[in-house]
Structure formats: C-alpha cells, structure tokens
C-alpha positions in Angstrom: 0.0 0.0 0.0 1.3 3.5 -0.9 1.9 5.9 2.0 1.3 9.6 1.5 4.3 11.9 2.0 3.9 15.0 4.1 5.1 17.1 1.2 2.6 16.1 -1.4 0.8 18.6 -3.6 -2.2 18.9 -1.3 0.1 19.6 1.7 1.9 22.3 -0.1 -1.3 24.0 -1.1 -2.7 23.7 2.5 0.5 25.1 3.9 0.5 28.1 1.5 -3.1 28.8 2.4 -2.2 28.7 6.1 0.6 31.2 5.6 -1.8 33.5 3.8 -4.3 33.2 6.7 -1.6 34.0 9.3 -0.4 37.0 7.3 -3.8 38.5 6.8 -5.5 37.8 10.1 -6.3 41.0 12.0 -9.1 42.5 14.0 -7.7 46.0 13.9 -8.2 48.6 11.1 -5.2 50.6 12.1 -2.0 50.2 10.1 0.4 48.1 12.1 3.6 49.9 13.2 5.8 47.4 11.4 4.0 48.3 8.2 4.7 52.0 8.8 8.4 51.2 9.3 8.5 49.4 6.0 6.6 52.2 4.3 9.1 54.7 5.6 12.0 52.7 4.3 10.4 52.2 0.9 9.5 55.9 0.6 13.2 56.7 1.1 14.2 54.3 -1.7 11.7 56.0 -4.0 13.0 59.5 -3.1 16.6 58.3 -3.7 15.7 56.6 -6.9 17.1 53.3 -5.7 16.1 49.8 -6.7 15.3 47.0 -4.3 16.2 43.3 -4.7 13.5 41.0 -3.3 14.2 37.3 -2.7 11.0 35.3 -1.9 11.0 31.7 -0.9 7.5 30.2 -0.7 6.1 26.7 -0.8 6.8 26.2 -4.5 9.9 28.0 -5.4 12.4 30.8 -4.9 11.9 34.0 -6.9 14.3 36.9 -7.1 13.3 40.2 -8.6 14.7 43.7 -8.9 12.0 46.4 -8.4 12.0 50.1 -8.7 9.0 51.1 -6.5 6.7 53.9 -7.8 3.8 53.9 -5.3 4.1 53.2 -1.6 0.9 52.8 0.4 0.2 52.0 4.1 0.1 48.2 3.6 1.6 47.5 0.1 3.9 49.0 -2.5 3.8 48.8 -6.3 6.5 49.3 -8.8 8.1 47.8 -11.9 10.2 44.6 -11.9 13.2 44.9 -14.3 13.4 41.8 -16.6 15.2 41.0 -19.8 13.7 39.5 -22.9 15.6 39.0 -26.1 18.4 41.3 -24.8 15.9 44.1 -24.1 14.9 45.5 -20.7 11.3 44.9 -20.0 9.4 46.5 -17.0 6.8 44.3 -15.5 4.3 45.6 -12.8 5.1 44.2 -9.3 3.2 44.5 -6.0 4.3 43.4 -2.6 2.2 43.4 0.6 4.2 44.2 3.7 2.9 41.1 5.5 5.0 39.1 3.0 8.1 40.9 4.3 7.2 40.5 8.0 6.0 36.8 7.8 8.9 34.6 8.9 7.5 31.5 7.1 7.7 33.4 3.7 11.4 33.9 4.1 11.5 37.2 2.2 14.8 39.1 1.9 14.7 42.8 0.9 18.0 44.5 0.0 18.1 48.1 -1.1 20.5 49.1 -3.8 23.8 50.1 -2.2 23.2 48.2 1.0 25.6 45.5 2.1 23.4 42.3 2.6 26.0 40.7 4.9 25.7 43.5 7.4 21.9 42.8 7.8 22.5 39.2 9.0 24.4 40.3 12.1 
C-alpha cells in the first residue's frame, strides 16, 4: 500500500493557504507599526531613486526580482520589476504586501541598492 508523503501537492497548497491566513488575520483597522516602518524605508528608496532586490521563498519556489517602486501605500507597494527578454529591458508591474516581508515563514529578503546584505545578517 502506498503511503502519502507529508510534502505532497495537497500539503503544499494547504501550507500556502495557512501562511496566507496568518499574514492577513487581524481584528484592527489601524495600520500596524511594522508596516509603517517598511513604508518609511520604501519611501526613502523612491526618493533616492534606488532599486530593491526582493528574494522570496515560498512553498513552491524561490523568486528573485529587482524592483523600482513607484507607489508606496500603508500596507503595500507597487513598482516595476526589471526583466530582460531577447536582450531588451522589460518593466513588469510588481506589487508586494508588507505582510509578506514580515512573515517569517515566507522567508522574504529585501535588499536596497547600495546596502551590504551581509551586514543585515548580524
């Protein structure tokens, strides 16, 4: 008889949904202080014209994007991801919710252009 592994497709989907529930569960309508801290840092990157490298590890894969943010809101930010297709630069819309950055299970790394990523680990 076949035994089910704990990492089958259904478990991966269930875990991803649980992560989403944890990130979005709130009874308050006020913007969390951690979100405001992220907003402040992202506004500074917009003012300075810097790009941000975002490395996201979720249940399915690891995705790394370089984003130049254009709009920073209380709970999310939107910008353009810089991609290359046939040797040409292509800008693709990209949005991130601050809960993704805060959630430890999502394992999101955010590095601002010019920052030393090794200093952030200490």
